[in-house]
C-alpha positions as CSV (number, residue, x, y, z in Angstrom):
1,M,68.3,142.5,199.7
2,N,66.7,141.9,196.4
3,D,66.2,138.2,197.2
4,L,64.3,138.9,200.4
5,M,61.3,140.5,198.6
6,P,60.6,137.5,196.3
7,R,60.9,135.2,199.3
8,A,58.4,137.3,201.3
9,A,56.1,137.5,198.2
10,A,56.2,133.8,197.6
11,L,54.7,132.9,201.0
12,F,52.3,135.8,200.8
13,L,50.9,134.5,197.5
14,E,50.6,131.0,199.0
15,I,48.5,132.5,201.7
16,V,46.4,134.6,199.3
17,R,45.7,131.6,197.0
18,A,44.3,129.7,200.0
19,I,41.6,132.3,200.7
20,K,38.2,130.9,200.1
21,P,35.2,133.0,199.3
22,D,33.5,132.3,202.6
23,Q,36.5,133.6,204.4
24,L,36.4,137.1,203.0
25,T,34.3,138.4,205.9
26,A,36.5,136.9,208.6
27,P,38.1,139.4,211.0
28,T,41.9,139.9,210.8
29,P,44.4,141.1,213.4
30,C,44.0,144.6,211.8
31,A,40.9,145.5,213.7
32,E,39.6,147.9,211.0
33,Y,39.8,145.2,208.3
34,D,38.1,142.0,207.5
35,V,39.9,139.8,205.0
36,R,38.3,141.5,202.0
37,A,39.0,145.0,203.3
38,L,42.6,144.0,203.9
39,I,42.8,142.7,200.3
40,D,41.3,146.0,199.1
41,H,44.0,147.9,201.1
42,L,46.7,145.8,199.5
43,L,45.3,146.4,196.0
44,Q,44.9,150.2,196.8
45,W,48.5,150.6,198.0
46,G,50.1,148.2,195.6
47,P,50.5,150.6,192.7
48,P,52.2,153.3,194.7
49,L,54.6,150.7,196.2
50,E,55.2,149.3,192.7
51,G,55.8,152.8,191.4
52,A,58.3,153.6,194.2
53,G,60.5,150.8,192.8
54,R,60.6,152.6,189.5
55,K,61.0,156.1,191.2
56,E,57.6,157.1,189.8
57,A,54.7,158.7,191.8
58,V,51.7,156.5,191.2
59,P,48.4,157.2,193.0
60,P,46.5,154.6,195.0
61,A,44.2,152.4,193.0
62,E,40.5,151.7,193.3
63,G,39.2,148.3,194.5
64,V,38.3,145.6,192.0
65,D,35.7,142.8,192.1
66,D,38.0,140.0,190.8
67,W,40.5,140.5,193.5
68,A,42.5,137.2,193.3
69,P,44.0,137.6,189.9
70,A,44.4,141.4,190.4
71,L,46.3,140.9,193.6
72,E,48.5,138.2,192.1
73,A,49.3,140.5,189.1
74,Q,50.0,143.4,191.4
75,V,52.5,141.4,193.5
76,Q,54.3,140.3,190.3
77,R,54.5,143.9,189.0
78,T,55.8,145.1,192.4
79,L,58.5,142.4,192.4
80,A,59.5,143.4,188.9
81,A,59.7,147.0,189.8
82,W,61.9,146.3,192.9
83,N,64.1,143.7,191.1
84,S,66.6,146.3,189.9
85,P,69.4,147.3,192.3
86,A,68.7,150.9,191.3
87,A,65.2,150.6,192.9
88,W,67.0,150.3,196.3
89,E,69.2,153.4,195.8
90,G,68.5,157.0,196.5
91,M,65.1,158.5,197.2
92,T,61.6,157.6,196.0
93,T,58.0,158.4,196.7
94,M,54.8,156.4,197.4
95,G,52.6,158.4,195.2
96,G,52.9,161.9,196.7
97,A,55.5,164.7,196.6
98,F,57.1,163.5,199.9
99,E,60.3,161.5,199.3
100,L,61.7,158.7,201.4
101,P,64.9,156.7,201.2
102,A,64.3,153.9,198.7
103,P,65.7,151.2,201.1
104,L,63.1,152.3,203.7
105,V,60.3,152.0,201.1
106,G,61.6,148.6,199.9
107,G,61.6,147.4,203.5
108,M,58.0,148.6,203.8
109,V,57.0,146.5,200.7
110,I,58.6,143.5,202.3
111,G,56.7,144.4,205.5
112,E,53.4,144.5,203.6
113,F,54.0,141.0,202.3
114,V,55.0,139.6,205.6
115,L,52.9,141.5,208.1
116,H,49.7,141.5,206.1
117,G,50.5,137.9,205.0
118,W,50.5,137.0,208.6
119,D,47.2,139.0,209.2
120,L,45.5,137.1,206.3
121,A,46.9,133.7,207.4
122,R,45.8,134.2,211.0
123,A,42.3,135.2,209.8
124,M,42.2,131.8,208.2
125,G,43.6,130.0,211.2
126,Q,47.1,129.4,209.6
127,R,50.5,129.9,211.2
128,P,52.9,130.8,208.4
129,E,56.7,130.5,208.9
130,W,59.2,132.7,207.1
131,D,62.9,131.9,206.8
132,A,65.2,133.3,209.5
133,D,67.1,135.8,207.3
134,L,63.9,137.4,206.1
135,V,62.5,137.6,209.7
136,E,65.8,139.1,211.0
137,Y,65.8,141.7,208.2
138,L,62.2,142.7,208.7
139,Y,62.5,142.8,212.5
140,G,65.3,145.4,212.0
141,E,63.1,147.4,209.6
142,V,60.1,147.4,211.9
143,A,62.3,148.3,214.9
144,R,63.8,151.2,213.0
145,S,60.5,152.6,211.9
146,A,58.1,151.5,214.7
147,E,57.8,154.9,216.4
148,Q,57.3,156.7,213.1
149,G,54.8,154.0,212.1
150,R,52.8,154.6,215.3
151,E,52.8,158.3,214.7
152,M,51.5,157.8,211.2
153,G,48.8,155.3,212.4
154,V,50.4,152.5,210.5
155,Y,51.3,150.5,213.6
156,G,49.4,150.1,216.8
157,E,51.0,150.3,220.3
158,E,53.6,147.8,220.9
159,V,52.3,144.5,222.4
160,A,54.2,143.0,225.4
161,V,55.8,139.6,224.6
162,P,58.1,137.5,226.8
163,A,61.9,138.3,226.6
164,N,62.4,134.8,225.1
165,A,59.8,135.3,222.3
166,S,60.7,134.4,218.8
167,T,61.9,137.1,216.5
168,V,58.7,136.8,214.5
169,D,56.6,137.4,217.7
170,K,58.9,140.3,218.6
171,M,58.4,141.8,215.1
172,L,54.6,141.3,215.3
173,A,54.5,142.9,218.8
174,L,56.6,145.9,217.6
175,S,54.1,146.5,214.8
176,G,51.2,146.4,217.3
177,R,50.0,142.9,216.6
178,S,49.4,140.3,219.2
179,P,51.3,137.2,218.2
180,S,48.6,135.0,219.9
181,W,45.7,136.6,217.9
182,P,42.9,135.8,218.4
183,D,43.4,135.8,222.1
């Protein structure tokens, strides 16, 4: 599992590096976020997800003006925190007292890179492609947590897709994203 997170992060960082200043106000598939607000969301929740890999409760961060190097550095710190096999064992927290299974949180981190990477890419008119192993893993994670994610307001209602849709499209639909956004 440890090799999936770096693979997810690599494409995520390619997408982030391609963002131009005039694209920061572009809408994303996450209706409540434009590109810059989604970047701020990622910067805010990066430290708790990083801390979860070290089994430390770290509070959310404040936004920063120089977002590009800050986001790149946050991704690298998160990868380092989750690089140890011990990060994936036992229970951990995402900044609060409530504990979750570490593999679940690790899956959430991978989901942040892939799902929000897709959101950012689509906002810029790109269609990223992840490798099949990563997509299969994340589809399973999203399927396992979709109902809980909807209850928490993390995922929207499932979007209907054809039975023969790709695994990526099924994963996006489970998370409440329309694979054909903007449609």
